[in-house]
Every structure is written in C-alpha cells, then in structure tokens.
C-alpha positions as CSV (number, residue, x, y, z in Angstrom):
1,M,4.3,5.4,-13.4
2,Q,6.8,8.0,-14.8
3,R,10.4,7.0,-14.5
4,I,12.5,9.4,-12.4
5,D,16.3,8.8,-12.9
6,T,17.9,10.1,-9.8
7,I,17.2,9.7,-6.1
8,S,17.1,13.4,-5.5
9,E,14.7,13.9,-8.4
10,Q,12.5,11.1,-7.1
11,A,12.5,12.6,-3.6
12,T,11.7,16.1,-4.9
13,A,8.9,14.8,-7.1
14,Y,7.2,12.8,-4.3
15,E,7.4,15.7,-1.9
16,L,5.8,17.9,-4.6
17,V,3.0,15.4,-5.0
18,Y,2.5,15.2,-1.2
19,Q,2.2,19.0,-1.0
20,H,-0.3,19.0,-3.8
21,D,-2.3,16.3,-2.0
22,R,-2.3,18.4,1.2
23,R,-3.8,21.3,-0.8
24,E,-6.5,19.0,-2.2
25,F,-7.2,17.6,1.2
26,C,-7.8,21.1,2.6
27,K,-10.5,21.7,-0.1
28,R,-12.6,18.8,1.3
29,D,-14.6,18.2,4.5
30,P,-12.4,16.1,6.8
31,E,-15.3,14.6,8.7
32,T,-16.9,13.3,5.4
33,M,-13.5,11.9,4.2
34,A,-12.9,10.1,7.5
35,K,-16.4,8.6,7.6
36,N,-16.1,7.3,4.0
37,A,-12.8,5.7,4.8
38,G,-14.0,4.1,8.0
39,L,-11.8,6.4,10.2
40,K,-12.3,8.6,13.2
41,L,-11.9,12.4,13.4
42,R,-11.0,13.4,17.0
43,N,-9.3,16.5,18.4
44,G,-8.6,17.9,15.1
45,Q,-6.9,14.9,13.5
46,I,-7.9,11.8,11.6
47,T,-6.4,8.6,13.0
48,V,-5.3,6.3,10.2
49,P,-4.1,2.7,10.7
50,Y,-1.7,2.0,7.8
51,Y,-0.3,-1.5,7.4
52,H,2.0,-2.0,10.4
53,T,1.7,1.4,12.0
54,V,-0.8,4.2,12.8
55,L,-0.6,7.6,11.2
56,A,-2.4,10.9,12.0
57,V,-3.7,13.5,9.6
58,N,-4.1,17.1,10.7
59,A,-7.6,18.0,9.8
60,E,-6.7,21.6,9.1
61,N,-3.6,21.4,6.9
62,G,-3.4,17.7,5.8
63,E,0.0,17.1,7.4
64,V,0.6,13.3,8.0
65,T,2.6,12.3,11.1
66,Y,3.0,9.2,13.3
67,E,0.2,9.1,15.9
68,A,2.6,7.9,18.6
69,D,5.4,10.3,17.8
70,P,4.5,13.3,15.7
71,T,8.2,14.5,15.7
72,K,9.4,11.3,13.9
73,P,9.6,11.8,10.1
74,V,7.1,9.7,8.1
75,P,8.5,8.4,4.8
76,V,6.9,10.1,1.8
77,Y,5.2,7.1,0.3
78,P,2.8,6.3,3.2
79,R,2.1,10.1,3.4
80,M,1.1,10.2,-0.2
81,M,-0.9,7.0,-0.1
82,T,-2.8,8.2,3.0
83,L,-3.9,11.4,1.4
84,H,-4.6,9.8,-1.9
85,H,-7.0,7.4,0.0
86,L,-8.7,10.2,1.9
87,N,-9.0,12.5,-1.2
88,G,-10.1,9.7,-3.4
89,V,-12.6,7.7,-1.4
90,K,-16.2,8.0,-2.8
91,D,-19.2,8.8,-0.7
92,G,-20.8,5.6,0.5
93,A,-18.0,3.4,-0.7
94,Q,-18.4,-0.2,0.3
95,N,-16.4,-3.3,-0.2
96,S,-18.0,-6.1,-2.2
97,G,-16.3,-9.1,-0.5
98,I,-15.3,-10.3,-4.0
99,L,-11.5,-10.5,-4.7
100,I,-10.1,-9.7,-8.1
101,P,-6.6,-9.6,-9.6
102,F,-5.0,-6.4,-10.6
103,R,-5.8,-6.7,-14.3
104,K,-9.6,-6.6,-13.5
105,I,-9.4,-3.3,-11.6
106,P,-11.2,-0.7,-13.8
107,M,-8.6,1.6,-15.6
108,A,-5.7,-0.3,-14.1
109,A,-4.4,-2.0,-17.3
110,V,-2.1,1.0,-18.2
111,F,-0.2,0.5,-14.9
112,D,0.3,-3.3,-15.3
113,S,3.9,-3.1,-16.2
114,A,4.8,-1.0,-13.1
115,Y,2.7,-3.3,-10.9
116,R,4.6,-6.4,-12.2
117,S,8.1,-5.0,-12.2
118,M,7.9,-3.0,-8.9
119,A,5.6,-5.2,-6.7
120,L,4.7,-8.7,-8.1
121,E,8.1,-9.9,-9.4
122,P,10.2,-8.6,-6.5
123,F,7.8,-10.2,-4.1
124,A,7.9,-13.6,-5.9
125,Q,11.6,-13.5,-6.5
126,G,12.4,-12.4,-2.9
127,F,10.6,-15.3,-1.3
128,S,11.6,-17.9,-4.0
129,G,12.9,-20.9,-2.1
130,H,12.0,-19.2,1.2
131,L,8.4,-20.1,1.8
132,K,8.9,-20.3,5.6
133,D,10.2,-16.7,5.6
134,F,7.0,-15.5,3.9
135,V,5.0,-17.4,6.6
136,R,7.1,-15.8,9.3
137,A,6.8,-12.4,7.8
138,G,3.0,-12.6,7.8
139,E,3.0,-13.6,11.4
140,L,5.3,-10.7,12.4
141,L,3.1,-8.2,10.6
142,H,-0.1,-9.7,12.1
143,T,-1.6,-10.5,8.7
144,T,-4.4,-13.0,8.2
145,P,-3.5,-16.4,6.7
146,V,-5.6,-17.4,3.7
147,N,-5.9,-20.8,2.1
148,M,-4.6,-20.0,-1.4
149,G,-1.4,-20.9,-3.3
150,D,1.4,-22.4,-1.3
151,H,0.7,-19.6,1.3
152,A,-1.3,-16.4,1.2
153,V,-2.0,-13.6,3.7
154,T,-4.4,-10.7,3.8
155,F,-2.6,-7.5,4.8
156,Q,-4.8,-4.7,6.0
157,C,-3.6,-1.5,4.5
158,F,-6.3,0.9,5.7
159,P,-9.5,-0.1,7.6
160,K,-11.4,-0.4,4.3
161,I,-8.6,-1.5,2.0
162,A,-7.0,-5.0,2.3
163,L,-4.6,-6.7,-0.1
164,T,-4.2,-10.5,-0.3
165,F,-0.7,-11.6,-1.3
166,V,-0.7,-15.1,-2.8
167,F,2.6,-17.0,-3.3
168,W,3.5,-20.2,-5.1
169,D,7.1,-21.3,-4.5
170,G,9.2,-22.4,-7.5
171,D,10.7,-25.8,-8.3
172,D,13.0,-27.4,-10.9
173,E,10.5,-26.7,-13.6
174,L,8.7,-23.5,-12.7
175,P,9.9,-20.3,-11.1
176,A,8.2,-18.8,-8.1
177,N,5.0,-16.9,-8.8
178,A,2.7,-14.5,-7.0
179,T,-0.4,-12.4,-7.3
180,V,-2.1,-9.7,-5.3
181,L,-5.9,-9.7,-5.0
182,F,-8.0,-6.6,-4.4
183,D,-11.6,-6.1,-3.5
184,Q,-13.7,-5.6,-6.6
185,N,-14.6,-2.1,-5.5
186,I,-11.1,-1.0,-4.7
187,A,-11.4,1.9,-7.2
188,D,-14.1,3.4,-5.0
189,F,-11.5,3.9,-2.3
190,I,-8.4,5.0,-4.1
191,H,-7.3,5.7,-7.7
192,P,-6.3,2.6,-9.7
193,E,-2.7,3.9,-10.1
194,D,-2.4,4.0,-6.3
195,T,-3.2,0.3,-6.0
196,V,0.2,-0.2,-7.5
197,G,1.7,1.9,-4.7
198,L,-0.2,-0.1,-2.1
199,A,1.0,-3.4,-3.5
200,I,4.6,-2.1,-3.6
201,E,4.3,-1.0,0.1
202,G,2.8,-4.3,1.2
203,A,5.4,-6.4,-0.7
204,N,8.2,-4.2,0.6
205,L,7.0,-4.7,4.2
206,L,6.6,-8.4,3.9
207,L,10.1,-8.8,2.4
208,Q,11.6,-6.7,5.2
209,A,9.8,-8.7,7.8
210,G,11.0,-11.9,6.2
211,N,14.6,-10.6,6.1
212,R,14.6,-11.1,2.3
213,P,16.4,-8.8,-0.1
214,I,14.6,-5.8,-1.7
215,A,14.9,-5.8,-5.5
216,P,16.4,-2.8,-7.3
217,T,13.1,-1.9,-8.8
218,M,11.8,-1.5,-5.2
219,D,14.8,0.5,-4.0
220,M,12.7,3.6,-4.0
221,V,12.7,6.8,-2.0
222,G,10.2,7.0,0.7
223,L,8.9,3.4,1.2
224,S,7.9,2.3,4.7
225,K,10.5,0.8,7.0
226,I,10.1,-1.7,9.8
C-alpha cells in the first residue's frame, strides 16, 4: 500500500479511488455482480451486509449508503471495500472451506508488510494481556467462536467472505501473537491487496468493541466506527 503522508491527502486519495470504483461498477451488470457475491438486487439497490452493519449500493450509479439511513455518511473504507468486492468477484466463485494464512493467498506476498504493520501487529498488541476483552468484543459483534489459539473468532465481512482472527496472549517469555485466516479461494471474491483492507477493518472493529486502543498504524481516514 502506498504511503500517504497527510490526513487530507489520504482522504482525497481514498475518495478518488471510490469514485473510480463507482465508474467501474457502472460498466458491469449489477444483477450478475450481486448473484456472484451472494447478494440480493431489489428495488434498484444491492443490499450488502458488511461486518457489523448493512450497506446498500445504488444499482445505477454505484453510490454506497447505509440501508437503514441513506442520509448518514458512510466512511470511505467500507465504501471502497464494498465496490472492490462487487467489481472483483468472479463468475461462479465458491468458497473451498479450507482456511489459509495471508502468505498463501495468491499474489499477496507483496502486501505482507502492510498486512502485518496495519492489521496483525495492532490486533495482537491491542489485546495483549486482555484476552477477556477480545472474547467480549467477539460476542458484541456477533462473531462465531472458533477453537484455535487462546481464542479465535470468525467475523463475517460479506456473505461470501469471512475472516478468522486467531489470538495467542503473551507471557513473560513470548509476546502476544495473532494471525488471520482466509478461505483458500478468497482471491476469487476480491483482489489480494484488498484482503489487507478487510483484515484492517475487522481488527479495527474488534479493538473498538473490546475498548482497546487503536495503534497509530491503524489511525487511518475512513475506517468503520462502532
């Protein structure tokens, strides 16, 4: 991910990306995109469950709003991720049921540094010594507990994309550690670079729900808020 030095530059860059995504969306068939993503197209909009909320995409112009309140501004990150998913999902894409770490996602290796510094490390450090807060955060966000690590949860991002956050708390000898697992076919649903964005969003929401601090590397424009 390219570094952007100021908040205003970051906000402008993300909005430009979003507007480009809308133009790309308008070149495609909304019904096909919705079907491939496991979504419904009704009354001119695609309803999109996204992590802890529900978004709506205007089928004519690609505008992303909250389904419950279209007048409430949606942060730019979920707007981008939603259109990247719809624009990027392949025809007939199906999950494999096999979970893999980030490094095994095809073409993801080049984004490993951003993934670690902006998602994995802030998540592990934020919950270090606070395992119960991670458990509580998962419950508040209606995630599914998984028997991995000291605690793990599967967080449904989109109907066909789920991320599993695995956490091992630290002790006197070892620091806290974490990983995020993805379906083996994740690249059929969204570009590998965007898996970093989805991991950042999921970690950010879990930290917020657990009332844990957000690391400076996650202090970004446009992330979701609880």
